[in-house]
DSSP file (Angstrom, degrees, kcal/mol; ACC not computed):
  #  RESIDUE AA STRUCTURE BP1 BP2  ACC     N-H-->O    O-->H-N    N-H-->O    O-->H-N    TCO  KAPPA ALPHA  PHI   PSI    X-CA   Y-CA   Z-CA
    1    1 A M              0   0    0      0, 0.0     0, 0.0     0, 0.0     0, 0.0   0.000 360.0 360.0 360.0 129.0  -46.2  -67.3  -29.3
    2    2 A I    >>  -     0   0    0      1,-0.1     4,-2.4     4,-0.0     3,-0.6  -0.444 360.0-108.0 -79.1 156.3  -49.2  -65.5  -27.7
    3    3 A P  H 3> S+     0   0    0      0, 0.0     4,-3.0     0, 0.0     5,-0.3   0.873 119.1  55.8 -52.7 -42.2  -52.6  -65.6  -29.5
    4    4 A Y  H 3> S+     0   0    0      1,-0.2     4,-2.1     2,-0.2     5,-0.1   0.921 110.7  44.5 -56.5 -45.6  -52.3  -62.0  -30.6
    5    5 A Q  H <> S+     0   0    0     -3,-0.6     4,-2.2     2,-0.2    -1,-0.2   0.912 112.8  51.9 -60.8 -46.4  -49.0  -62.7  -32.3
    6    6 A Q  H  X S+     0   0    0     -4,-2.4     4,-2.1     1,-0.2    -2,-0.2   0.921 110.4  46.9 -60.6 -46.9  -50.3  -65.9  -33.8
    7    7 A M  H  X S+     0   0    0     -4,-3.0     4,-2.5     1,-0.2     5,-0.2   0.880 110.1  54.7 -66.7 -36.0  -53.4  -64.2  -35.3
    8    8 A F  H  X S+     0   0    0     -4,-2.1     4,-2.6    -5,-0.3    -1,-0.2   0.928 107.6  49.5 -60.0 -43.5  -51.2  -61.4  -36.7
    9    9 A C  H  X S+     0   0    0     -4,-2.2     4,-2.6     2,-0.2     5,-0.2   0.923 111.2  49.5 -62.0 -46.7  -49.1  -63.9  -38.5
   10   10 A I  H  X S+     0   0    0     -4,-2.1     4,-1.7     1,-0.2    -1,-0.2   0.932 114.8  43.4 -61.1 -43.9  -52.2  -65.6  -40.0
   11   11 A L  H  X S+     0   0    0     -4,-2.5     4,-2.2     2,-0.2    -1,-0.2   0.893 111.4  54.8 -67.2 -40.4  -53.6  -62.3  -41.2
   12   12 A D  H  X S+     0   0    0     -4,-2.6     4,-2.3     1,-0.2    -2,-0.2   0.931 108.9  47.5 -63.1 -45.7  -50.2  -61.1  -42.5
   13   13 A Y  H  X S+     0   0    0     -4,-2.6     4,-2.6     1,-0.2    -1,-0.2   0.878 108.8  55.3 -66.4 -35.1  -49.8  -64.3  -44.6
   14   14 A R  H  X S+     0   0    0     -4,-1.7     4,-2.3    -5,-0.2    -1,-0.2   0.917 108.4  48.2 -62.1 -41.1  -53.3  -63.9  -45.9
   15   15 A I  H  X S+     0   0    0     -4,-2.2     4,-2.8     2,-0.2    -2,-0.2   0.882 109.3  52.6 -62.1 -40.9  -52.4  -60.4  -47.0
   16   16 A V  H  X S+     0   0    0     -4,-2.3     4,-2.4     2,-0.2    -2,-0.2   0.917 110.4  48.5 -59.7 -45.5  -49.2  -61.6  -48.7
   17   17 A S  H  X S+     0   0    0     -4,-2.6     4,-2.6     2,-0.2     5,-0.2   0.915 111.1  50.0 -59.6 -44.3  -51.2  -64.2  -50.6
   18   18 A Y  H  X S+     0   0    0     -4,-2.3     4,-2.1     2,-0.2    -2,-0.2   0.935 113.1  45.3 -59.2 -50.6  -53.7  -61.6  -51.6
   19   19 A F  H  X S+     0   0    0     -4,-2.8     4,-2.2     1,-0.2    -1,-0.2   0.879 112.4  51.4 -62.3 -38.4  -51.0  -59.2  -52.9
   20   20 A T  H  X S+     0   0    0     -4,-2.4     4,-2.1     2,-0.2    -2,-0.2   0.914 111.5  47.5 -67.8 -42.6  -49.2  -62.0  -54.7
   21   21 A E  H  X S+     0   0    0     -4,-2.6     4,-2.2     1,-0.2    -2,-0.2   0.854 110.8  52.8 -66.2 -33.3  -52.4  -63.0  -56.4
   22   22 A T  H  X S+     0   0    0     -4,-2.1     4,-1.8    -5,-0.2    -2,-0.2   0.903 108.8  48.7 -68.9 -41.4  -53.1  -59.5  -57.3
   23   23 A C  H  X>S+     0   0    0     -4,-2.2     5,-2.2     2,-0.2     4,-0.8   0.861 110.9  51.1 -66.2 -34.8  -49.6  -59.1  -58.9
   24   24 A I  H ><5S+     0   0    0     -4,-2.1     3,-0.5     1,-0.2    -2,-0.2   0.918 109.8  49.5 -66.6 -42.4  -50.1  -62.2  -60.8
   25   25 A G  H 3<5S+     0   0    0     -4,-2.2    -2,-0.2     1,-0.2    -1,-0.2   0.816 111.2  48.7 -65.6 -32.0  -53.5  -61.0  -62.1
   26   26 A L  H 3<5S-     0   0    0     -4,-1.8    -1,-0.2    -5,-0.1    -2,-0.2   0.622 112.6-120.3 -81.2 -13.9  -52.0  -57.7  -63.2
   27   27 A G  T <X5 +     0   0    0     -4,-0.8     4,-2.2    -3,-0.5    -3,-0.2   0.718  64.8 144.6  78.4  24.2  -49.1  -59.5  -65.0
   28   28 A V  H  ><S+     0   0    0     -5,-2.2     4,-1.5     1,-0.2    -4,-0.1   0.914  71.0  48.5 -57.7 -46.9  -46.5  -57.7  -62.8
   29   29 A F  H  4 S+     0   0    0     -6,-0.5     4,-0.4     1,-0.2    -1,-0.2   0.911 112.2  48.2 -60.8 -43.8  -44.2  -60.8  -62.7
   30   30 A D  H >4 S+     0   0    0      1,-0.2     3,-0.7     2,-0.2     4,-0.4   0.854 108.6  53.5 -69.9 -35.3  -44.4  -61.3  -66.4
   31   31 A H  H 3< S+     0   0    0     -4,-2.2     4,-0.4     1,-0.2     3,-0.4   0.832 111.5  46.8 -69.7 -28.7  -43.6  -57.6  -67.1
   32   32 A L  T 3< S+     0   0    0     -4,-1.5    44,-0.4    -5,-0.2    -1,-0.2   0.474  87.5  91.1 -88.2  -2.6  -40.5  -57.9  -65.0
   33   33 A A  S <  S+     0   0    0     -3,-0.7    -1,-0.2    -4,-0.4    -2,-0.1   0.866  91.0  40.4 -65.4 -36.9  -39.4  -61.1  -66.6
   34   34 A A  S    S-     0   0    0     -4,-0.4    -1,-0.2    -3,-0.4    -2,-0.1   0.886 130.0 -22.9 -76.9 -39.4  -37.3  -59.4  -69.3
   35   35 A R  S    S-     0   0    0     -4,-0.4    -1,-0.3    39,-0.0     2,-0.1  -0.986  73.3 -80.3-163.9 159.4  -35.7  -56.7  -67.2
   36   36 A P        -     0   0    0      0, 0.0    39,-0.2     0, 0.0    37,-0.1  -0.453  48.1-162.1 -66.0 147.5  -36.1  -54.6  -64.0
   37   37 A L  E     -A   74   0A   0     37,-2.1    37,-3.6    -2,-0.1     2,-0.2  -0.956  22.0-109.9-131.3 150.7  -38.5  -51.7  -64.4
   38   38 A P  E >>  -A   73   0A   0      0, 0.0     4,-2.4     0, 0.0     3,-0.6  -0.519  35.1-116.7 -72.2 149.3  -39.1  -48.5  -62.5
   39   39 A V  H 3> S+     0   0    0     33,-2.0     4,-2.9    32,-0.3     5,-0.2   0.838 114.4  59.4 -57.3 -34.0  -42.4  -48.5  -60.6
   40   40 A S  H 3> S+     0   0    0      2,-0.2     4,-1.6     1,-0.2    -1,-0.3   0.903 109.4  42.3 -62.9 -40.6  -43.7  -45.7  -62.7
   41   41 A E  H <> S+     0   0    0     -3,-0.6     4,-2.4     2,-0.2    -2,-0.2   0.872 114.1  51.5 -70.0 -40.5  -43.3  -47.7  -65.9
   42   42 A L  H  X S+     0   0    0     -4,-2.4     4,-2.2     2,-0.2    -2,-0.2   0.905 108.8  51.4 -63.4 -41.5  -44.7  -50.9  -64.3
   43   43 A A  H  X>S+     0   0    0     -4,-2.9     5,-2.2    -5,-0.2     4,-1.1   0.911 110.9  49.1 -59.6 -42.1  -47.7  -48.9  -63.1
   44   44 A E  H  <5S+     0   0    0     -4,-1.6    -2,-0.2    -5,-0.2    -1,-0.2   0.902 110.9  48.7 -63.6 -42.6  -48.2  -47.7  -66.6
   45   45 A L  H  <5S+     0   0    0     -4,-2.4    -1,-0.2     1,-0.2    -2,-0.2   0.849 119.3  39.0 -68.0 -35.0  -47.9  -51.2  -68.1
   46   46 A T  H  <5S-     0   0    0     -4,-2.2    -1,-0.2    -5,-0.2    -2,-0.2   0.562 106.5-122.3 -94.0  -6.0  -50.4  -52.6  -65.6
   47   47 A G  T  <5 +     0   0    0     -4,-1.1     2,-0.3     1,-0.2    -3,-0.2   0.879  66.4 133.7  68.0  36.2  -52.8  -49.7  -65.5
   48   48 A T      < -     0   0    0     -5,-2.2     2,-0.3    -6,-0.2    -1,-0.2  -0.754  66.8 -90.3-115.1 162.6  -52.4  -49.2  -61.8
   49   49 A H     >  -     0   0    0     -2,-0.3     4,-2.6     1,-0.1     5,-0.2  -0.569  36.3-137.4 -68.0 129.5  -51.9  -46.3  -59.4
   50   50 A Q  H  > S+     0   0    0     -2,-0.3     4,-2.4     1,-0.2     5,-0.2   0.916  98.6  44.8 -58.1 -48.4  -48.2  -45.9  -59.0
   51   51 A R  H  > S+     0   0    0      1,-0.2     4,-2.3     2,-0.2    -1,-0.2   0.919 114.7  48.7 -65.8 -41.5  -48.1  -45.3  -55.2
   52   52 A A  H  > S+     0   0    0      1,-0.2     4,-2.0     2,-0.2    -1,-0.2   0.929 112.1  48.2 -64.4 -42.9  -50.5  -48.1  -54.6
   53   53 A L  H  X S+     0   0    0     -4,-2.6     4,-3.0     1,-0.2     5,-0.2   0.920 110.4  53.2 -64.6 -41.8  -48.5  -50.6  -56.8
   54   54 A Y  H  X S+     0   0    0     -4,-2.4     4,-3.2    -5,-0.2     5,-0.3   0.924 108.2  50.0 -59.8 -45.1  -45.2  -49.4  -55.0
   55   55 A R  H  X S+     0   0    0     -4,-2.3     4,-1.9     2,-0.2    -1,-0.2   0.885 112.2  47.6 -63.7 -37.6  -46.7  -50.2  -51.6
   56   56 A C  H  X S+     0   0    0     -4,-2.0     4,-2.1     2,-0.2    -2,-0.2   0.943 115.4  44.6 -61.8 -51.7  -47.8  -53.6  -52.8
   57   57 A V  H  X S+     0   0    0     -4,-3.0     4,-1.7     1,-0.2    -2,-0.2   0.912 111.9  52.0 -61.5 -44.5  -44.4  -54.4  -54.3
   58   58 A R  H  X S+     0   0    0     -4,-3.2     4,-0.7     1,-0.2    -1,-0.2   0.880 109.0  51.1 -64.0 -38.0  -42.6  -53.0  -51.3
   59   59 A G  H >< S+     0   0    0     -4,-1.9     3,-0.7    -5,-0.3    -1,-0.2   0.900 111.1  48.0 -66.1 -38.5  -44.6  -55.2  -48.9
   60   60 A L  H ><>S+     0   0    0     -4,-2.1     5,-2.0     1,-0.2     3,-1.4   0.738  98.1  69.5 -72.6 -22.4  -43.9  -58.3  -51.0
   61   61 A A  H ><5S+     0   0    0     -4,-1.7     3,-1.3     1,-0.3    -1,-0.2   0.774  88.8  64.2 -64.3 -25.4  -40.2  -57.4  -51.1
   62   62 A H  T <<5S+     0   0    0     -4,-0.7    -1,-0.3    -3,-0.7    -2,-0.2   0.674 103.1  48.9 -69.6 -17.5  -40.1  -58.3  -47.4
   63   63 A F  T < 5S-     0   0    0     -3,-1.4    -1,-0.2    -4,-0.2    -2,-0.2   0.140 122.4-106.6-107.3  14.2  -41.0  -61.9  -48.5
   64   64 A D  T < 5S+     0   0    0     -3,-1.3    16,-0.4     2,-0.2    15,-0.4   0.798  88.0 119.2  68.5  27.2  -38.3  -62.0  -51.2
   65   65 A L  S   <S+     0   0    0     -5,-2.0    12,-0.6     1,-0.2     2,-0.3   0.693  79.0  20.5 -93.1 -22.5  -40.7  -61.7  -54.1
   66   66 A F  E     -B   76   0A   0     -6,-0.4     2,-0.4    10,-0.2    -1,-0.2  -0.979  65.1-146.4-139.9 152.3  -39.3  -58.5  -55.4
   67   67 A A  E     -B   75   0A   0      8,-2.7     8,-2.1    -2,-0.3     2,-0.5  -0.975  16.3-156.7-115.2 135.6  -36.0  -56.6  -55.1
   68   68 A I  E     -B   74   0A   0     -2,-0.4     6,-0.2     6,-0.2     2,-0.1  -0.959  14.3-179.6-118.7 127.0  -36.2  -52.9  -55.1
   69   69 A A  E >>  -B   73   0A   0      4,-3.2     3,-0.9    -2,-0.5     4,-0.6  -0.259  43.5 -39.2-106.0-168.2  -33.1  -50.9  -56.1
   70   70 A A  G >4 S+     0   0    0      1,-0.2     3,-0.8     2,-0.2    -1,-0.3  -0.175 124.4  18.3 -58.2 148.6  -32.4  -47.2  -56.4
   71   71 A E  G 34 S-     0   0    0      1,-0.2   -32,-0.3    -3,-0.1    -1,-0.2   0.797 130.5 -69.2  56.4  33.0  -35.0  -44.9  -57.8
   72   72 A S  G <4 S+     0   0    0     -3,-0.9   -33,-2.0     1,-0.2     2,-0.5   0.847  79.5 165.9  60.2  37.0  -37.8  -47.5  -57.1
   73   73 A T  E <<  -AB  38  69A   0     -3,-0.8    -4,-3.2    -4,-0.6     2,-0.3  -0.771  22.4-151.8 -87.1 127.5  -36.6  -49.9  -59.8
   74   74 A V  E     +AB  37  68A   0    -37,-3.6   -37,-2.1    -2,-0.5     2,-0.3  -0.774  19.2 170.6-103.6 139.6  -38.3  -53.3  -59.3
   75   75 A S  E     - B   0  67A   0     -8,-2.1    -8,-2.7    -2,-0.3   -42,-0.1  -0.966  32.1-102.6-142.6 162.4  -36.8  -56.7  -60.3
   76   76 A L  E     - B   0  66A   0    -44,-0.4     2,-0.2    -2,-0.3   -10,-0.2  -0.313  27.8-144.5 -76.4 162.2  -37.6  -60.3  -59.7
   77   77 A T     >  -     0   0    0    -12,-0.6     4,-1.3   -13,-0.1    -1,-0.1  -0.671  35.6 -96.5-116.1 177.7  -35.9  -62.6  -57.3
   78   78 A D  T  4 S+     0   0    0     -2,-0.2     4,-0.3     1,-0.2   -13,-0.1   0.834 126.3  51.6 -63.3 -30.7  -35.1  -66.3  -57.6
   79   79 A V  T >4 S+     0   0    0    -15,-0.4     3,-1.2     1,-0.2    -1,-0.2   0.940 109.0  46.6 -69.8 -47.7  -38.3  -66.9  -55.7
   80   80 A S  G >4 S+     0   0    0    -16,-0.4     3,-2.0     1,-0.3    -2,-0.2   0.619  91.8  79.9 -76.1 -13.9  -40.6  -64.9  -57.8
   81   81 A R  G >< S+     0   0    0     -4,-1.3     3,-1.2     1,-0.3    -1,-0.3   0.731  82.2  67.7 -61.7 -22.1  -39.3  -66.3  -61.1
   82   82 A H  G <  S+     0   0    0     -3,-1.2     9,-3.5    -4,-0.3    10,-0.4   0.523  92.8  60.6 -77.1  -4.2  -41.5  -69.2  -60.4
   83   83 A L  G <  S+     0   0    0     -3,-2.0     2,-0.4     7,-0.2    -1,-0.2   0.329  77.3 107.0-104.3   4.8  -44.5  -66.9  -60.9
   84   84 A I  S X  S-     0   0    0     -3,-1.2     3,-1.8     1,-0.1     8,-0.3  -0.699  71.9-135.3 -80.8 131.9  -43.6  -66.0  -64.5
   85   85 A L  T 3  S+     0   0    0     -2,-0.4     5,-0.2     1,-0.3    -1,-0.1   0.879 103.0  46.7 -53.5 -42.1  -45.9  -67.8  -67.0
   86   86 A E  T 3  S+     0   0    0      3,-0.1    -1,-0.3    -3,-0.0     2,-0.1   0.358  84.2 122.0 -86.8   5.4  -43.1  -68.9  -69.3
   87   87 A S    X   -     0   0    0     -3,-1.8     3,-1.6     1,-0.1    -5,-0.0  -0.451  68.6-128.2 -73.2 143.4  -40.9  -70.2  -66.5
   88   88 A E  T 3  S+     0   0    0      1,-0.3    -1,-0.1    -2,-0.1    -6,-0.1   0.856 110.6  32.5 -56.4 -38.3  -39.9  -73.9  -66.8
   89   89 A F  T 3  S+     0   0    0     -8,-0.1    -1,-0.3    -5,-0.0    -2,-0.1  -0.287  89.3 165.8-113.9  47.3  -41.1  -74.5  -63.3
   90   90 A S    <   -     0   0    0     -3,-1.6    -7,-0.2    -5,-0.2     4,-0.2  -0.340  31.3-161.1 -68.6 140.2  -43.9  -72.0  -63.1
   91   91 A L     >  +     0   0    0     -9,-3.5     4,-1.9     1,-0.1     3,-0.2   0.323  68.9 101.2 -96.1   4.9  -46.4  -72.2  -60.3
   92   92 A R  H  > S+     0   0    0    -10,-0.4     4,-3.0    -8,-0.3     5,-0.3   0.905  75.3  55.2 -58.4 -46.3  -48.9  -70.1  -62.3
   93   93 A P  H  > S+     0   0    0      0, 0.0     4,-2.4     0, 0.0    -1,-0.2   0.908 108.5  50.1 -56.5 -38.2  -51.0  -73.2  -63.4
   94   94 A W  H  > S+     0   0    0     -3,-0.2     4,-2.6     2,-0.2    -2,-0.2   0.913 110.3  49.6 -65.1 -41.4  -51.4  -74.1  -59.8
   95   95 A H  H  X S+     0   0    0     -4,-1.9     4,-2.7     2,-0.2    -1,-0.2   0.944 112.1  47.7 -61.9 -46.8  -52.5  -70.6  -59.0
   96   96 A E  H  X S+     0   0    0     -4,-3.0     4,-2.2     1,-0.2    -2,-0.2   0.886 112.3  49.0 -59.7 -39.8  -55.0  -70.6  -61.8
   97   97 A H  H  X S+     0   0    0     -4,-2.4     4,-2.2    -5,-0.3    -1,-0.2   0.920 111.3  50.8 -65.4 -43.0  -56.3  -74.0  -60.8
   98   98 A K  H  X S+     0   0    0     -4,-2.6     4,-2.7     1,-0.2    -2,-0.2   0.916 108.8  51.9 -59.7 -45.0  -56.6  -72.7  -57.1
   99   99 A A  H  X S+     0   0    0     -4,-2.7     4,-2.0     1,-0.2    -1,-0.2   0.920 109.3  48.7 -59.8 -44.6  -58.5  -69.7  -58.3
  100  100 A D  H  X S+     0   0    0     -4,-2.2     4,-2.5     2,-0.2    -1,-0.2   0.906 111.2  50.9 -61.8 -40.4  -61.0  -71.8  -60.3
  101  101 A F  H  X S+     0   0    0     -4,-2.2     4,-2.5     1,-0.2    -2,-0.2   0.909 108.9  50.7 -65.9 -41.9  -61.5  -74.0  -57.2
  102  102 A E  H  X S+     0   0    0     -4,-2.7     4,-2.4     2,-0.2    -1,-0.2   0.877 109.4  51.6 -66.0 -34.8  -62.1  -71.0  -55.0
  103  103 A L  H  X S+     0   0    0     -4,-2.0     4,-2.4     2,-0.2    -2,-0.2   0.941 110.8  47.8 -64.7 -46.3  -64.7  -69.7  -57.5
  104  104 A L  H  X S+     0   0    0     -4,-2.5     4,-2.5     1,-0.2    -2,-0.2   0.911 111.3  50.8 -60.9 -40.6  -66.5  -73.0  -57.5
  105  105 A E  H  X S+     0   0    0     -4,-2.5     4,-2.4     2,-0.2    -2,-0.2   0.910 110.2  49.7 -62.5 -42.5  -66.4  -73.1  -53.7
  106  106 A T  H  X S+     0   0    0     -4,-2.4     4,-2.3     2,-0.2    -1,-0.2   0.916 111.4  48.4 -61.2 -45.4  -67.9  -69.6  -53.5
  107  107 A Q  H  X S+     0   0    0     -4,-2.4     4,-2.2     2,-0.2    -2,-0.2   0.897 111.6  50.2 -59.6 -44.1  -70.6  -70.6  -55.9
  108  108 A R  H  X S+     0   0    0     -4,-2.5     4,-2.5     2,-0.2    -2,-0.2   0.915 110.5  50.0 -62.8 -43.8  -71.4  -73.8  -53.9
  109  109 A L  H  X S+     0   0    0     -4,-2.4     4,-2.4     1,-0.2    -1,-0.2   0.907 109.5  50.2 -64.6 -41.6  -71.6  -71.8  -50.7
  110  110 A R  H  X S+     0   0    0     -4,-2.3     4,-2.1     2,-0.2    -1,-0.2   0.866 109.4  53.2 -66.1 -34.2  -74.0  -69.3  -52.2
  111  111 A S  H  X S+     0   0    0     -4,-2.2     4,-2.3     2,-0.2    -2,-0.2   0.930 107.9  49.6 -63.8 -45.1  -76.1  -72.2  -53.5
  112  112 A I  H  X S+     0   0    0     -4,-2.5     4,-2.6     2,-0.2    -2,-0.2   0.920 109.4  51.9 -57.3 -45.7  -76.3  -73.6  -50.1
  113  113 A D  H  X S+     0   0    0     -4,-2.4     4,-2.5     1,-0.2    -1,-0.2   0.904 109.1  51.6 -57.9 -41.5  -77.3  -70.2  -48.7
  114  114 A A  H  X S+     0   0    0     -4,-2.1     4,-1.9     2,-0.2    -1,-0.2   0.903 109.6  47.8 -61.1 -44.4  -80.0  -70.0  -51.3
  115  115 A V  H  X S+     0   0    0     -4,-2.3     4,-2.1     2,-0.2    -2,-0.2   0.924 112.1  50.9 -66.5 -43.6  -81.4  -73.5  -50.4
  116  116 A V  H  X S+     0   0    0     -4,-2.6     4,-1.0     1,-0.2    -2,-0.2   0.897 109.3  50.5 -54.6 -44.8  -81.4  -72.5  -46.7
  117  117 A A  H  < S+     0   0    0     -4,-2.5    -1,-0.2     1,-0.2    -2,-0.2   0.861 109.9  49.3 -64.1 -37.5  -83.2  -69.3  -47.3
  118  118 A V  H  < S+     0   0    0     -4,-1.9    -1,-0.2     1,-0.2    -2,-0.2   0.900 107.9  54.7 -70.0 -40.9  -85.9  -71.1  -49.3
  119  119 A R  H  <        0   0    0     -4,-2.1    -1,-0.2     1,-0.3    -2,-0.2   0.762 360.0 360.0 -63.5 -25.3  -86.4  -73.7  -46.6
  120  120 A R     <        0   0    0     -4,-1.0    -1,-0.3    -5,-0.2    -2,-0.2   0.529 360.0 360.0 -76.1 360.0  -87.0  -71.0  -44.0
């Protein structure tokens, strides 16, 4: 793999992670737990822009996190069912722990920047 391709893959997976975290935060996976929904209804339930949500969902469908049927009806896959809060093997607690850790790390880095600025 040439360096350009390698960097593209790294950036692509970062975007996938960001979109997945966004959908978790909006409750998209939980809204789809009961039944498939049209993107229009899903956007209304999550308070998001319909076209933007569709683009996010469509991107994640390439990684088997959503299935998109006729008339933009979105459903979960066997993979994404692990992101439902009430799932027996939910990965949501891990995600929430990870988010807390990232917040602490950001605060720590900002504190270090403040100390360095004072020392100058």
